[in-house]
C-alpha positions in Angstrom: -21.1 3.9 18.3 -21.0 2.2 14.9 -17.8 2.5 12.8 -17.6 5.0 10.0 -16.5 4.2 6.4 -13.0 5.3 5.6 -9.3 4.7 6.1 -6.9 5.0 9.0 -3.1 5.6 8.7 -1.4 3.4 11.3 2.3 3.4 12.5 2.8 -0.3 13.0 5.1 -1.3 15.9 7.7 -4.0 15.7 6.9 -7.5 16.8 3.4 -7.6 15.3 2.0 -8.9 12.0 -0.2 -6.8 9.8 -3.0 -9.1 10.6 -2.5 -8.5 14.3 -3.2 -4.9 13.6 -6.4 -5.8 11.8 -7.5 -7.9 14.8 -6.8 -5.1 17.2 -8.8 -2.6 15.2 -11.6 -5.1 14.8 -12.0 -5.4 18.5 -11.6 -1.6 19.1 -13.9 -0.5 16.4 -16.3 -3.4 16.9 -16.4 -4.5 13.2 -14.9 -7.3 11.2 -14.9 -5.4 8.0 -11.3 -4.2 8.1 -8.4 -4.7 5.7 -5.1 -3.2 4.8 -3.3 -2.3 1.5 0.0 -4.1 2.0 1.8 -6.4 4.4 4.6 -5.3 6.6 6.8 -8.1 8.1 6.5 -8.6 11.8 9.7 -6.8 12.8 9.3 -4.0 10.3 7.6 -0.8 11.4 5.8 2.1 9.8 2.9 3.0 7.6 -0.1 0.7 7.2 -3.2 2.0 5.4 -6.2 0.4 7.1 -9.5 0.1 5.3 -12.6 0.4 7.4 -16.1 -0.9 6.4 -16.8 0.3 2.9 -13.3 1.5 2.6 -12.4 -2.1 1.8 -14.2 -1.6 -1.5 -11.3 0.6 -2.7 -8.6 -2.0 -2.0 -8.0 -2.8 -5.6 -7.0 0.8 -6.3 -4.9 1.2 -3.2 -2.9 -2.0 -3.0 -0.7 -1.3 -6.0 0.6 2.1 -4.9 4.4 2.7 -4.8 6.2 2.5 -1.4 9.1 4.2 0.2 11.3 2.8 3.0 14.3 3.6 5.2 16.3 0.4 5.7 19.6 -0.7 7.2 21.5 -3.6 5.6 24.2 -5.6 7.4 26.9 -7.2 5.3 29.1 -10.2 6.2 26.3 -12.7 6.9 23.3 -14.2 5.2 20.1 -15.7 6.7 17.4 -18.1 5.5 14.8 -15.3 5.8 17.0 -12.6 4.3 16.6 -10.6 7.4 17.8 -10.5 11.0 15.1 -12.8 12.3 16.4 -15.9 10.4 19.0 -18.5 11.0 22.4 -17.6 9.7 23.2 -19.6 6.6 26.7 -18.1 5.9 29.2 -15.8 7.5 31.9 -14.1 5.6 34.7 -11.5 6.0 33.1 -8.3 4.7 36.5 -6.8 4.1 37.0 -3.1 3.7 34.6 -1.5 1.3 34.5 2.3 0.9 31.4 4.4 0.2 32.5 5.3 -3.3 33.2 1.7 -4.2 29.9 0.5 -2.7 28.1 3.3 -4.6 29.1 1.7 -7.9 26.9 -1.3 -6.9 23.6 0.7 -6.6 22.9 1.2 -10.4 22.7 -2.6 -10.8 19.6 -2.5 -8.6 17.9 0.5 -10.1 15.0 0.4 -12.6 13.2 -2.8 -13.5 15.0 -5.8 -11.8 14.5 -9.4 -11.0 14.3 -10.2 -7.3 14.7 -13.5 -5.6 11.5 -14.2 -3.6 12.4 -15.0 0.0 11.5 -18.6 0.9 10.0 -17.3 4.1 7.3 -15.0 2.6 3.6 -14.9 2.1 3.9 -15.6 -1.6 1.7 -18.5 -2.6 2.2 -21.5 -5.0 -0.8 -23.8 -5.6 -2.5 -22.1 -2.6 0.3 -22.8 -0.2 2.3 -19.9 1.4 6.1 -20.2 1.1 6.8 -19.6 4.7 4.6 -22.6 5.7 6.5 -24.8 3.2 9.8 -23.5 4.5 8.9 -24.2 8.1 8.1 -27.8 7.2 11.5 -28.2 5.7 10.1 -28.6 2.2 12.6 -28.2 -0.7 11.3 -25.7 -3.3 12.6 -23.0 -5.6 10.8 -19.7 -4.7 11.6 -18.2 -8.1 12.0 -14.6 -9.2 9.7 -11.7 -9.6 10.1 -8.4 -11.5 9.9 -5.2 -9.5 10.9 -1.6 -10.1 13.3 0.4 -7.9 12.8 4.1 -8.6 15.5 5.4 -6.3 18.1 4.2 -3.8 19.9 6.8 -1.7 22.6 6.1 0.9 21.7 7.8 4.2 24.5 6.4 6.3 27.6 4.4 5.5 29.2 2.7 8.5 30.6 -0.5 6.8 29.7 -3.3 7.2 26.3 -1.6 7.7 24.6 0.7 5.3 21.3 2.7 5.7 19.2 3.6 2.7 16.2 5.5 1.5 14.4 3.3 -1.1 11.5 4.2 -3.4 10.0 1.2 -5.1 7.0 -0.5 -6.7 4.4 -2.3 -4.7 5.5 -5.9 -3.9 9.2 -5.2 -3.7 11.1 -7.3 -1.1 13.6 -5.0 0.6 15.2 -8.0 2.3 15.8 -9.5 -1.1 17.7 -6.3 -2.1 19.9 -6.9 1.0 20.5 -10.5 0.1 21.2 -9.9 -3.5 23.6 -7.0 -2.8 25.4 -9.3 -0.5 25.7 -11.9 -3.3 27.1 -9.3 -5.7 29.7 -8.3 -3.1 30.5 -11.9 -2.3 30.2 -11.3 1.4 26.5 -12.0 2.1 24.0 -9.5 3.4 20.7 -9.3 5.2 18.1 -6.7 6.2 18.6 -5.5 9.8 16.0 -2.7 10.2 13.0 -1.7 8.0 10.6 1.2 8.3 8.0 2.1 5.7 7.6 5.9 5.4 5.4 6.4 2.4 2.6 4.6 0.5 1.5 6.4 -2.6 0.5 10.0 -1.5 0.5 9.1 2.2 3.4 9.8 4.6 4.2 8.2 8.0 4.0 11.7 9.6 0.2 11.6 9.1 -0.2 8.2 10.9 -1.3 7.5 14.4 0.6 5.0 16.6 -1.4 1.8 17.2 -1.2 2.1 20.9 -2.5 5.7 20.8 -5.5 4.6 18.8 -6.2 1.6 21.1 -6.0 3.8 24.2 -8.2 6.6 22.7 -11.7 7.3 24.0 -12.6 8.2 20.4 -10.9 5.8 18.0 -13.4 6.7 15.3 -11.9 10.2 15.2 -8.9 8.8 13.4 -11.0 7.5 10.4 -10.5 9.7 7.3 -13.2 10.1 4.7 -13.0 8.0 1.6 -12.4 11.1 -0.6 -8.9 11.2 1.1 -8.2 7.6 0.2 -7.6 8.5 -3.5 -6.6 12.2 -3.3 -5.1 12.1 -6.8 -8.6 11.5 -8.4 -11.0 14.4 -9.2 -14.2 14.5 -7.3 -17.3 15.0 -9.4 -20.6 16.2 -7.8 -23.8 14.4 -8.5 -27.2 16.2 -8.2 -28.9 15.3 -5.0 -32.1 14.0 -6.7 -30.0 11.4 -8.6 -28.0 10.1 -5.6 -30.2 7.0 -5.4 -29.9 6.4 -9.2 -26.1 6.3 -8.9 -26.2 4.0 -5.9 -28.5 1.8 -7.8 -26.0 1.6 -10.7 -28.2 3.3 -13.3 -26.4 4.5 -16.4 -24.3 7.6 -15.8 -26.1 10.1 -18.0 -25.4 13.8 -18.3 -28.4 15.0 -16.2 -27.0 13.3 -13.1 -24.1 15.7 -12.9 -24.0 19.2 -11.4 -23.3 21.9 -14.0 -19.6 22.3 -14.6 -18.9 19.5 -12.1 -16.3 17.9 -14.3 -13.5 19.5 -16.2 -11.4 16.5 -17.2 -10.2 15.6 -20.7 -12.1 12.3 -20.8 -11.2 8.8 -19.8 -10.3 9.8 -16.3 -11.0 7.8 -13.1 -13.2 10.0 -10.9 -14.9 9.9 -7.5 -18.6 10.6 -7.7 -19.6 12.6 -4.7 -22.9 13.6 -3.0 -23.5 17.1 -1.5 -21.9 16.0 1.7 -18.7 15.0 -0.1 -19.3 11.4 0.5 -18.1 9.0 -2.2 -21.0 7.4 -4.0 -19.0 5.5 -6.6 -15.7 5.2 -8.5 -16.3 5.7 -12.2 -14.4 6.3 -15.5 -15.8 9.4 -17.2 -15.4 9.1 -21.0 -16.6 12.5 -22.2 -14.9 15.8 -22.3 -17.1 18.2 -20.3 -16.1 21.1 -22.5 -18.2 19.5 -25.3 -21.0 18.3 -23.0 -23.2 21.3 -23.8 -23.9 19.8 -27.2 -25.1 16.5 -25.6 -28.6 15.5 -24.6 -29.4 15.1 -20.9 -29.6 11.3 -21.4 -26.2 11.0 -23.0 -24.1 8.4 -21.2 -21.0 10.1 -19.7 -19.1 7.2 -18.2 -19.1 3.7 -16.6 -19.0 2.5 -13.0 -16.0 0.7 -11.6 -17.4 0.3 -8.2 -20.5 1.6 -6.3 -19.2 2.6 -2.8 -22.0 4.4 -0.9 -19.8 5.9 1.8 -22.8 7.4 3.5 -24.2 4.0 4.4 -23.9 3.0 8.0 -24.6 -0.6 8.8 -27.5 -1.2 11.3 -25.6 -3.4 13.7 
């Protein structure tokens, strides 16, 4: 059976890189055209959104989605990787810190903040990944990056360990939060446990365990249609006779659309759908449909961002 186009929500186990998951799926689904929307460190677990076949064409719109994690930080020691996998670079007496006192630290890490990029990370400089430079013993300054922390909630306080629920922008290093909190407290800190529970509108409860998928007799049954990849976008129906015109990238004129298909206010990203609810293209519609009755059938209604053709199945 040939793979379908779509997405799979995977619960990544510990001890495996995100690329390991890609390789497992490539073998199981018998296709190399598989990607994901955001790396999880090897010992982190949780939600990975996998893109299958033409699902990879939506990566640009999925990669930047906000994330949510549950994490446990350990204070009293720092490591070179900022997490429990690294070599200890400093050990300190964490002292006695109460929950109320610790809570006063959290506002300093809310909103838009500057993070120290971990030296052992996949961030690149001049085409070279930091972790490769660090493993060679190269001396370099990883620098800072700006991220946004929407919310930090304490789930469990058992000093010197604290568990959190963290909502943040894409690209946030949770281990950098642990390291920098430890710096602020003067006792060092590192990430002990990390689990990703949300990516944009998707929740871990919707995901399938990797081992369950790999052992399944019907792994293709876990592939979700592309319409579900961007559920926040309106779906706009294209008349069947103009399906080929849309796939060919012809200008998006009024006559292509079903009557009353679009009720947006203009300027909205939309999924152009065929009669089988397959995604034909991603487009920005620039006209208010409430005024469309006054327009000619050849009036241009929007512009393409990407032609997808979800209904296409490769020959081999």
